[in-house]
N, C-alpha and C positions, 0 to 999 in steps of 0.2 A: 604555435606562436613562438617566434624566435626570442631568445633571452636578450639579444642585443638590439632588438627592434625598438622603434619609438612607440611605446605602449603608454596609454593613459588609463588611469584608475578613477572610477567614480565611487564615492562612498556615500551611502544613504543612512541617515540617522532618523528613525521615527521618534517623536517626542510627544508625550502627553503628561502634563503636569510634572515636569522634571526640573524644576527651578534649582534644586539642590545639587545636581550633578551635570547639567547640560553644558555649562561654561567650561568646566574642566575637561569634559569629554571632547568638546570641539577643539580646545587648545591642544590637547594631546594628539589629535588626528592631524591638525595643521602642522605640528612639529615634526611630522614624519617625512617631509619632502626629501631630505638628504638620505635617510635610510632607504626610502623607496627608489630613489635615483640609483643607488648602488645595485638594486635588483633589476634595473632597466625600465623603471616606471618614470617616464619623463614629465608627466602632468598629473595633477590631482584635482579632481572636482569633488567638492563636499556639499551635499544637499541635505538640508534639515527640513523635515516635514513636521510642522506643528499640528498635531491632530486635535485641534479644538481645545487647547489648554485654557484653563481659567485661573491659573496662578500667574507667577511672574515669568513664565517661560518665554512668552512672546516678547516681553520687554527686554529680556536678556538677549534674545536673538537679534533684536533691532539694534543693539549696541555693538554687535560683533561684525568683523570684516573678514573677507575672504571666503564667505559661504553664500550659498543660494538658499533662500528660505521660501518654503511653500506652506501656506496655511489652509487647513480645512476649517470651514465655518462652524462645523460641529464635529464631535468625536465620532469617527467612522470605524475605528478599530485598528489594531496593530498591523494586520495584513494589508488593509486598505491604504494606510500611510506608507508602507513599504512599496506597494504597487504604484502609488503616485510618484514616489521618488525614483523608482525604476523607469517609469515612463519618461522622466526628464534626464536620465543618465545618458551620457554620451561617450563614456570611456570604453575601451576595448575590454577591460576587466571591470566588474562591478562588485563592490563589497557593501556589507551593512553590519551595523552593530547597534545594540541598545544604548539608550542615553542615560542609563541609571548608574553608571560607574562600575558595573559588574565585570564587563569585558575589557581586556587590555588592548587599546588601539595599537600599542607597540608590537603586537603580533601580526599586524597587517603585512609587513614586508615578508615574513615567513610564509604567510598564506598566499601571497602573490607569487612567491618563488615556487610553491607547489603547483599553482595554476599554470605558470609558465613552463614547468617541467612536464606537463601533460595531463594534469588533473582537470576535469571539466568543472568540478566544484571542490574547493578546499574548505573544509569545515573545521572551525576551532572547537576541539573537543574539550569539554569541561570535566570529563569523568576520570581524570588521572588520580592516582592515590594521594597526591599532595594537595589536592584542592579541597579546602574545608569551608569555602565561603557559601556553599549551597546548603540550605536547610536539609536535614535528613529526609523529610517527607518528599521534597522535590527531587532529591537524589534517587530515592527509591522509585518515584514515579518516572523519572527519566530513564532509569534502567529497564523498567517494565515496558515503556513505549519503544525504547530502542530494541528490546527483545521482540516486540510485536512487529516492528518494521523488518527485523531480520527474518522472522518466520514468514511474513506475508511477501516479502521481496526476495527471499532466498539469497540474501547477501548480508554479511555481518556489518552492523552499524552500531557504534558504541554511544553516540550522542546525536540522535535524530532531530532534537529540538533546539540545538545551539543557535543563538541569535547573533553569531558572528561567523561570517563566511565570505569567500571571494569566488567568483565564477565568471566564465566568459559570457559576455552580453548576448552573443549569438545563440546561446542555448535556451534563452527565455521562452521562445514560442513552444519549445518542446515540453516545458514545465507547466503550461497553462491548461486549465484554469487553476488559479491559486485562491484560497479563501481570504476573507477580510479580517478574520479574527486571529487569536493567538495561536491557532493551529496552522498558521502559515508555514512555519519552518518544518514541522514533521511531514506535512503534505508535500512540501518541496523535496524533502529527502526521499520520500517513498516514490514520488513520480520520477525522480532522477534514477532511482534504482530500476524501476520498471522500464524506463526508456533506454537502459543500458549505458548510461553515462558513468564516467569514472569518478568516484568519490574518494577523496583522500582526507583523512582526519589528522589534524595537526594539534598536538596537546597545547593547551593554553592555561594560564592562571585564571581563576574565577574568584572575584572578590565579593564582599558583602554589598548589598544593595543600598543606595542612598535614597531615602524616601520610602513611601509605601508601595508594596507590590500590587499590581492589578490582577494577578493570577489567582483564580479560585480553584483550589486543588481538585475538588469533587466535580464542579460544573465543567471546568475546562478539561479535566481528565476524561470525562465521559465524551465530550465533544471531540477530543483527540482520537479516542478509540473508534468512535462512530465514523469519523471522516476517513481514517486510515482504512477501515473495512470497505467503505464505499469506493475509495480510489482503487483498491485492489480488485473489486468487482468490475471496474471499468477496464482493467488490463488482463487479469488472469482469474476469471470467476471461479474456476474449479478449485483454486487454491483455498477459497473460503467455503463454497458450497460443497465441494468434495470432502473437505475435512468433516463438516457437519454430517454429510451423508454416511461417511465411513463410521462415524460414531453411532448413528442410528442402526446401521447394519451390525456393528459390533454388539450392541445391546441385544438385538434379535438373535444373533448366533449364540450369545451367552445363555439366553433363556432356553434355546434349543438344546444346548449341551446339558444344561441342568435337568431338563425333562428326560433326556436320554439316560442320564445317570440315575435318576429316580426310577425309571422303568427297569433298569438293570437290577436295582436293589429291590424290586418287587412291589414298588408303589404303583397302584393302578387307579387311584382316585385322587382328585385334586380338591383342595379347599379353596376358600376365598382368595388367599394370596397366590395360589397357583393359577387360578383363573385370571387374576389381575396381571400376573407375569406374562401369560399368553397374550392378553390384550396389548400390553406394552411391546411384546415382540412383534405383533402384527403391525402396530402403528410405526414402530421403529424401523422395521424392515422395509415396508412400502415407502415411508417418508424418506428413509436413508437412500434408497435406490433412486427415488425421484429427485432428491437434491443433488446427488452425484451426477446423474445423467443431465439434469438441468444445467449444472455448472459446466459439464463437458460441451453441451450444445452452445452455451453462451460463449465459450472460448472460440468456437467456430464463427459465431456472429462477430465477436470482437476482431478476429483475424480478418474477416471479410470487410468489416467497416474500416479498419486501419490499413488494409492492403498489406498485411504482414503475415508471415508464416504463423499457423495456428500453434499456440502453446499447449502441447499435450503433456499429460502427466500431472498428478497432484503434487508430487515431490520434485525437488530441483532437477534430479536426473531420473528419467523414467525407469521404474523397476521392471516393467514388462516391455517386451519388444516384439511386435508393436505395442503401443500403450494400451492400457486396459480398456479404454472406451472403444477401441477398434475391434474388440472381441464381443461387443454387445450383441451383435447379430446372432452368432451361434449360441452364446450364453442364454439370450432371451428365448430362442427357439427350444433349447434343451430344457430350460426351467418350465416353460409353458407345457411342453409335452409331458414332462414328469408330473406336473400338477394334474393334468388331465388324466394321466394313467392312475395316479393315486385316487383321484375322485371316482374314476370308473370302477376300480376295485372295491372301494368303500361302499359305493352305492349298490354294486352287485351283491356284496355281502349282506347289506341291509335288506335287499329284496329277497335274498335266499333265507332270511330268518334271523340274522344276527340282530342283537339289541342295538338300535340306532344310538342309544346313549353311550355305547362303548366305541362308536365310530366317529363321533363328532370331532374329536381332535384331529383325526386324519383328514376330515373334510376341511377343517380350518387350515391345516397345513397345506392341503392342495390348493385352496383359494389363495394363500400367500404366494405359492410358487407361480400360479397362473398370473396373478396381478403383477408380480415382479417381472416375470418373463415378458408380458405384453408391454410393460413400461420400457424395458430394455430394447425390445424390437422397435417400438416407436422412436426412441431416441436414436437408434442406429440408422433408421431410415432418414430422419431429419438431418443427422450429421453427414450422411452420405450425400444428401441433396445440397447441403451447404458447402461441402467440400467440392462438389461438382461446380457450383456457382463460383467458388473461389478460383478453381482452375481455369474456368472460362474467362474470368476477369483478368487473370494473369496472362492468358493467351491473347486476349484483345490488346492489352498493353504492349506485349511483345510484338504483335503484328503491327501496331501503330508505330513502334520504334523502327521496325524493319522498313515500313513504307517511307518514313521520314528519311532514314539513311539512304534508301534507294533514290529518292528525289535528289538528295544532296549529291549522290554519286553521279547522277546524270548531268 
């Protein structure tokens, strides 16, 4: 978007029982016309969504001019109020901020400048060293969730839950669906990261809240974490399931190394803790491989559904080339054959007179190898099939384009 073009900005303010700060917040936004004009913003639309307030918020809004007021008959949630306002926004750029006096409306021109300079979403970051208006528990929570978004999305974000941002209205369909609750902003940030949109964080001042906060640190924190994981599963499942799977495999390998060390030291019998460790290794190994392969298969399904290239690799840049999941075929066959070989030798020794009590550990190990090998082979077959379906789908689309171009050429 050209900086010297005729650009309009729509600002949405969700309000629920904000009688103490709503008037000042609106006045400060309306006073921005001249600073916005210097950034190339020729028109300002201000939409306030009263989300079922039962204090004097509605009465204050009725007295004010230069704004559009939309009222919910009942409280539907922070995200729902924002979505109502976004549905009525007509500007090329859309911004929003909270009505509680914590966010500085005077930062909108800077956020708009970042959006006009190429950012898909410009986020007002509250995590600067000089910001002391945020309570310590919320600051810690915001850092934790920003770290979670960074890990799940493989892109560094310092403030994923900021309630002040500006973005291009045309990107909204790519961010849907968005939740109705307070987790609206972190989900918006994570979807934007997964969609490959350009996020730019602009430092802003963050003040003390006017009135009582609606945020419950424990309840809303758990909701944040849960919804972030679910969104990642819809874009890059192996990011979550693969990490859990590798953890299970790591536990299993640790037990195997421990048993090997014990055997080298001459320990030939296991007590209750040793047997429990073997049980954990079996469950961890089979479950870990199952979760990792399930995540890899889901990535193929997501790619097929979204008609996009499959996201391969648990980490941001694949460690293996080709990625590990493409080795599942020969890995599974090798492990299954090794398991069968170990089982055959152990059973043969038992038949020839060896005490079966001395061979049970080898049989358990062979069972683990066989189960894991079969799981890898099944996953490899499923992923090859999904990859073939994806290639056929791409081929049909390319053929359709060629036919359309041929008709146009005639």
